[in-house]
C-alpha positions in Angstrom: -66.1 -29.6 30.4 -65.1 -26.4 28.5 -61.8 -25.6 26.8 -60.5 -23.8 29.8 -60.9 -26.8 32.1 -59.3 -29.0 29.4 -56.2 -26.8 29.1 -55.7 -26.6 32.8 -56.0 -30.4 33.1 -54.1 -31.5 30.0 -51.9 -28.6 29.1 -48.7 -30.6 29.7 -49.4 -33.0 26.8 -52.2 -31.4 24.7 -51.4 -30.0 21.3 -54.4 -28.0 20.2 -54.7 -27.2 16.6 -56.7 -24.6 14.7 -57.4 -25.2 11.1 -57.7 -22.4 8.5 -61.5 -22.5 8.9 -61.2 -22.0 12.7 -62.0 -25.6 13.7 -60.2 -26.6 16.9 -58.7 -30.1 17.0 -56.2 -32.1 18.9 -53.0 -33.5 17.5 -50.8 -36.0 19.4 -48.0 -38.3 18.5 -48.7 -41.7 16.9 -47.3 -43.2 20.1 -50.5 -42.8 22.0 -50.2 -43.4 25.8 -52.9 -44.2 28.2 -53.0 -40.5 29.2 -53.4 -39.6 25.5 -56.5 -41.8 25.3 -58.0 -40.3 28.4 -57.2 -36.8 27.1 -59.0 -37.5 23.9 -62.1 -38.7 25.8 -62.1 -35.4 27.6 -61.6 -33.5 24.4 -64.7 -35.2 23.0 -66.7 -33.9 26.0 -65.9 -30.3 25.5 -69.1 -28.3 25.2 -67.6 -24.8 24.7 -64.4 -23.7 23.0 -64.6 -20.1 24.3 -61.4 -19.2 26.1 -61.5 -17.1 29.2 -58.3 -16.7 31.2 -58.6 -17.3 34.9 -55.2 -15.8 35.7 -54.2 -12.1 35.9 -51.3 -11.3 33.7 -50.0 -8.2 31.8 -52.2 -7.2 28.8 -51.3 -9.2 25.7 -51.3 -7.4 22.4 -52.0 -8.9 18.9 -49.8 -6.3 17.2 -46.2 -6.7 16.0 -43.2 -4.5 15.3 -40.0 -6.1 13.9 -37.0 -5.4 16.0 -34.6 -3.5 13.5 -31.5 -5.2 14.9 -33.0 -8.6 14.2 -34.0 -7.6 10.7 -30.4 -7.2 9.4 -30.0 -9.4 6.4 -33.8 -9.8 5.9 -36.3 -8.6 3.3 -39.7 -8.5 4.8 -43.2 -6.8 4.9 -44.9 -6.7 8.3 -48.2 -7.3 6.5 -46.8 -10.5 5.0 -44.4 -11.7 7.7 -44.5 -15.4 6.9 -42.8 -14.6 3.6 -39.9 -12.8 5.1 -36.7 -13.8 3.3 -33.2 -14.0 4.5 -30.2 -12.8 2.5 -29.3 -16.4 1.5 -32.8 -16.7 -0.1 -34.4 -18.8 2.6 -37.9 -18.1 3.9 -38.4 -17.5 7.6 -38.5 -20.6 9.7 -38.5 -19.2 13.3 -39.5 -16.1 15.1 -39.9 -14.8 18.7 -42.7 -12.5 19.7 -43.3 -10.7 23.0 -47.0 -10.5 23.7 -46.6 -7.7 26.2 -44.6 -5.3 23.9 -45.4 -6.7 20.4 -41.7 -6.9 19.6 -41.0 -9.4 16.8 -37.6 -11.1 16.3 -36.6 -12.6 13.0 -34.4 -15.7 13.6 -31.8 -16.5 10.8 -32.2 -19.9 9.2 -30.5 -22.7 11.1 -30.1 -20.7 14.3 -31.8 -21.3 17.6 -34.2 -18.8 19.0 -31.8 -17.9 21.9 -29.2 -16.5 19.4 -31.3 -13.4 18.7 -31.8 -11.0 21.7 -34.6 -8.6 22.1 -35.6 -6.0 24.7 -37.0 -8.5 27.1 -35.6 -11.7 28.7 -35.7 -14.8 26.4 -38.5 -16.5 28.3 -40.8 -13.5 27.8 -41.2 -14.3 24.1 -43.5 -16.8 22.4 -41.3 -18.9 20.1 -42.7 -19.8 16.8 -41.5 -22.5 14.3 -42.9 -22.6 10.8 -43.3 -26.0 9.1 -43.7 -24.6 5.6 -44.3 -27.9 3.8 -47.3 -28.5 6.0 -48.3 -24.9 6.0 -48.3 -25.0 9.8 -47.2 -22.4 12.4 -46.3 -24.0 15.7 -45.7 -22.4 19.1 -43.7 -23.6 22.1 -45.1 -23.3 25.6 -44.7 -19.8 27.1 -43.4 -19.4 30.6 -42.4 -15.8 31.1 -40.1 -14.5 33.8 -43.0 -12.9 35.7 -44.5 -16.4 36.2 -41.3 -18.1 37.3 -41.7 -17.4 41.0 -40.4 -20.8 42.1 -37.4 -20.9 39.7 -37.8 -24.5 38.4 -39.6 -25.6 35.3 -41.0 -28.6 37.2 -43.2 -26.1 39.1 -45.1 -25.1 35.9 -48.7 -25.5 37.1 -52.3 -25.2 35.8 -52.3 -21.4 36.1 -49.1 -21.3 34.0 -50.8 -23.4 31.3 -53.6 -20.9 31.3 -51.2 -18.0 30.7 -49.2 -20.0 28.2 -52.3 -20.7 26.1 -53.4 -17.0 26.3 -50.0 -15.9 24.9 -50.0 -18.6 22.2 -53.5 -17.6 21.1 -52.5 -14.0 20.9 -49.5 -15.0 18.8 -51.8 -16.8 16.4 -54.0 -13.7 16.2 -50.9 -11.6 15.6 -49.7 -13.8 12.7 -53.2 -13.9 11.2 -53.3 -10.1 11.2 -49.9 -10.0 9.5 -50.4 -12.2 6.5 -51.0 -15.7 8.0 -54.7 -15.9 7.5 -54.8 -17.8 4.2 -54.6 -21.6 4.6 -52.3 -21.8 7.6 -52.9 -24.3 10.5 -51.7 -23.4 14.0 -50.6 -25.8 16.7 -49.8 -25.1 20.4 -47.4 -26.5 23.0 -44.9 -28.2 20.7 -41.7 -29.7 21.9 -38.7 -31.2 20.2 -40.4 -34.7 20.0 -43.7 -33.4 18.6 -41.8 -31.2 16.1 -39.9 -34.4 15.0 -43.2 -36.3 14.6 -44.8 -33.5 12.7 -41.9 -32.8 10.3 -40.3 -36.3 10.1 -36.9 -34.7 11.0 -35.7 -36.1 14.3 -32.1 -35.0 13.9 -32.7 -31.3 13.6 -31.9 -29.0 16.5 -35.2 -27.2 16.9 
């Protein structure tokens, strides 16, 4: 089994991690299910971690350009984006990034991603959440409008997980190019529950 087969099989529950040294790992909740255990067996069988997309999609960039409208109230350096600071003194906690255009949206502390609009539909952005105490950048699954042909999230299939992982990996590369290459760990496919498990904050509206 290679990493491509693993993602297509387990994308719905797999949280792949990449440590600062580039090591790929697997994080899952302490509440391990039977599926989690089977997934870990498959992860141990992976012989290659080289990712090759099997699905055609628009070209994904690894560049970023902050949307000026989203930058109101922020002090930031695009070469050190994880240290962007809001007018109340808080460091950046959330961002949205469009892998097709490179547009980067700064999300004010305490706000949901959907409150800041960009040039593309909301679903066309990879959403990032920074767990600063753990020096971790997390990404939510990516399901852009051009993949939503059936109009229901329940139809998210193996091809969609392939595209989602491509976009999240490009988001990681983008962050690394813009100041996030020193000691940060990256984790894919997070949801509200996994964010609660990772942070210990189960009451927060992620």
